[in-house]
N, C-alpha and C positions, 0 to 999 in steps of 0.2 A: 822644473822648478827649482829656482835657488834657496840657498839656505834661509833667507829671511822669510820667504814664502812658507818654507816647510816649518820653521819655527813659529809663524804666526797661525797656521793652520793647526798645527799641534796644540797651541794655546786655547784655541777655539774649541776643539774637541775635548780637551781637557776640562774647560768650562762647562759645555754642555753635559759631560758626564757628571761633574761634581754637582751642578745645579739639578739635572733629573735624578740623582740619586735620592733626593728628598720625596720624590714623586712616585718612582716606579720600583723602589727595591722592596722585595717580597720576602719577609722571613720565613725560613723553613728549618725549625729546630733551632741548633746553635749557628747556623750559618744563614746568609742573607742572599738569595738570588737577584742578580741586576742584569737583564738582558740588554739593557743600552750599552752595557760595557762591551758585549760581544759585536753589536752594532757598529760601534767605534772602532774595536779591534780591525773589522774587516774594512772598514773605510780607510784607517790609517794605513794598514799593511798594504793596501793597493795604491794609495795616493803618495805615502810617503817613505816606505821603507821599512827595513828591520829596526834600526836605530831608534827612528822616531815613534814607530809603532809600540815598542816596548817601553820607551820613555812616556808615552802617553798613558799607557796601562798602569805604570808604576805611580804616576802623579794621580790619576784617578783614583787609584786605590788608598793611597797613602791621605790624600785629602778626605775620602770617603770616612776612613778610619779615624781621622783627626776630629770629624764632624759628627761621629757616632752613627753614621748611615750604612757604614760596611762592616765587615769582619775580616779577621787575619786571614781567613781563606780566599780573599779576594786578590792576594798578591802571587801565589804561585798560578792559580787559574787563569787570571787574566793575562799575566806575562808571558806565560808558555804559549797559550793560545795566540797572542798577538806576534809572538816569534814564529812560531810555525806557519801561521797564515802568510806572513810577510815572506818567508823563506820559500814557501811553495809558489807563491804569485812571483817572486822574483826569479825563481828558476823557470817557471812554465808560462808566465805572462797570461794565466788564464783565472778568470775573477772565481770560477766555480771552486778551484782549488785553494783559493783564499778561505771561503767558506768552509769547507772539507778541513783544512788545516787549524781553523778555530774551533771547530766542534771537537777534533781529536785532541788538540793541544790543551783546551779546557776541560772538555767533557771527559777524557779519559786520562792523559797524563796529569793534569792540574788536579784533578779527583784524586789520584794515586798519591801525588805530593802532598795532599792536605791531610791524609791519614795519618801521617806521622806525627803533623802538627797538633792534630785533635787528641791523639793518645799520649804522647810524650809532653808536649808543651802546655797543654790544656789540661791535661787530667781528664779529658770527657771519655766517655766508653762510647765507641763508635766502630762500625764495621766499615771495610773498606767498601763495600757494595752499597753503602747507604748515601756517599757522596757522588757516585756515577751517576746515577738517574737524575738527581737535582741538576748536576753541573752540566749534562747532556742536554736535558730541557732548555735550561736557560741559554747556554750556547748555541743551541739549535735555533731558537726562536730569535734571538737577536742577530746571529750571524745570517739567518736566512732574510732577515729584514735588508740588511747591509748589502747582500747580494741582489736583492730585488732592486734595492734604490740604485746600485751602482750600473746594473743593467739598463735601467730605465734612462739614467743620465747618458750612458754611452750610446744608447740608440737616438736620443735626442741630440747627440754631440755637444753636450754641455761640459763634459770632461776633457775634450780636446784641448781646450786651453790650458788647462792645469797639469795634463801629463800626455804629451805626444804619443807616447808607446801604448795608449789605450785605443787610439783610433783604428789601430789595425786588427783588433781583437774581435 
């Protein structure tokens, strides 16, 4: 896939994430969980690679915050998840490892990174373990949807045109 195709697909994923944040965002305490972001992270990790996946996560988080449909916790969670998912996929070329990378990156590492934001920057009383179940639930649901969609597309040979490396998996 050339650079123009990657930029176009990234822009489309950003648009889907931004538009759907008005419909699917679930407020939980002082954070908002957004499973669509994790779905998009797995798609971009597999189809586009680390740079575009992290850029997509950053742009969606920024736009959601500017529109008031996101929280500051979207940044570390989505970006770390996208990075880990894409690095694991890049190293192994296994889609299920992109799923696992998204869940661990967002659900555990991203949640741990949100704790200092909540306590130091926002002055909110939070426990470290209050973020982890919420982030794992959200990332698991969205990443599982991404895994299922990519697996179906691969079996139907829809993605071979987009990424030749997928046809051997």
